[in-house]
N, C-alpha and C positions, 0 to 999 in steps of 0.2 A: 658339119652343121647341126645344130644340137636340136634333142626331141621337142615335139612341140609340147606345150605347158602342160596340158592332160595326160601326156604318156609320162610325165618327171615323177608324178605321184601316183602310181597304181594301187599303192596302200591305202589311198584315201578316197573315201566314198562321200557324194556330196550328202546322200540319205543319210548314211549311216555313221561317218566321222571317219575318224582313225580305223582302219580295221586289223587288230592286233591278235593275236590268239591270245587267249587267257596262259597257258604253260610260257610263254615268251616272257610275260609280267614276273613269273616266279622263277624263270630260270630252270623249266622243268619239274620242279618238285611240287609236291602235289598235298604234302604234312607238313605243319608248321614245325618249325625245329622245338618250339616249346608251347605249353598249353592246349587247351581242348577249345577254347573260345566257344562257348554256349551261345546261341541267337541272341538270348536276352541278357548276356554280361554286358556290362558296361565298361567302357574302354575312355581312360584320360591320359591326354600327353603331361608327360612329366615337365615340370615347372624349366622352360626355356629349353625345350628337344628340339626344337625348329632352329635355333641358333649353334646347338652345341657341335661343338667338333665331330662326333658322331653321326650328325645330320647330312655332313659335307658330301659325302659319297651315295646317298640315299637315292631311289629312284623316284621321279613326279611323283609316283602313286602312293610312297610311303611319304611325301611329303605333305599329299592331299591329305590322308587319313592325319596324321600330326595337326594339320589347321582346322579338319573337322572335328578333332578330338580334344580341343582348347576346352570345351565344356565336355560333360558325360555324354557319351551318345553309345548305343547299343551296336552290337556287332550287324545286327541286322541294318539299320539306320546307315551304318558306314558302307554295305554293302550295296545297298538301294541310292543313295547318295553320291558314290562312286560310279556306279553304272556297272561294278564289276560283279564277277561270279562269286558265290559266297566261300566258297573252296581257296580260290585267289586272296580273298582278304583275310581269309583266316593263315593262310602261309605269310603275307605282307605284315599280319599283327604278331607271328611269331618269330620274326625278324626285329619287329622293334623291342617287343617285350626284351627279348634276349641283349639286346643293346641297351636297355634300361632307360628305354623313349618314351614307354607307355606304360600307364599301371593298368590293369585287369579289374575288377570286382565281380565277383562271380554270384549269380542269386544263389540266397540259401537253399538246402538241398529241405525237401518237405522230410525232414527227420521228425519232426514235432506235429504229429496227427494229432487232432483230437482224441480224446478216450471214446470208447463204443456206447458209454452209457451217455456222453455230451450228444452225441449227434443221435441217440434214440430220443433224448429229450426234445431235441430238435424239429426231428421226425413225429412226433406226439404232438407237441405244438401248432406244428403247421397242420395237421389234421384237424385238430381243435379249432381252427378257422372257418 
């Protein structure tokens, strides 16, 4: 006698959808194999990445990232769009970057701050208003 239909899928929840722990998606890894992946860094899928032979072994989450990254998208937007924890998305992005399936565009560092005299001139101008 087979179990009742609702007992066959204990991992499915009507309200929450599939209930899978984040560490199962990453294979227990908590750090990406490569890259730091700032929240505002942009991800772009390599041309033809989704149909490449390297993509054949990818998990559904990897494929979803490639689909969303056909146009540049930030790491934060990927996390929200996939409804995955940021740490999980970073690990998955590390896999894709190591395989050459995505390109990352990190924001430029704030190494070029204006000189103090320029800032002082702005403050003085604002005070004069």
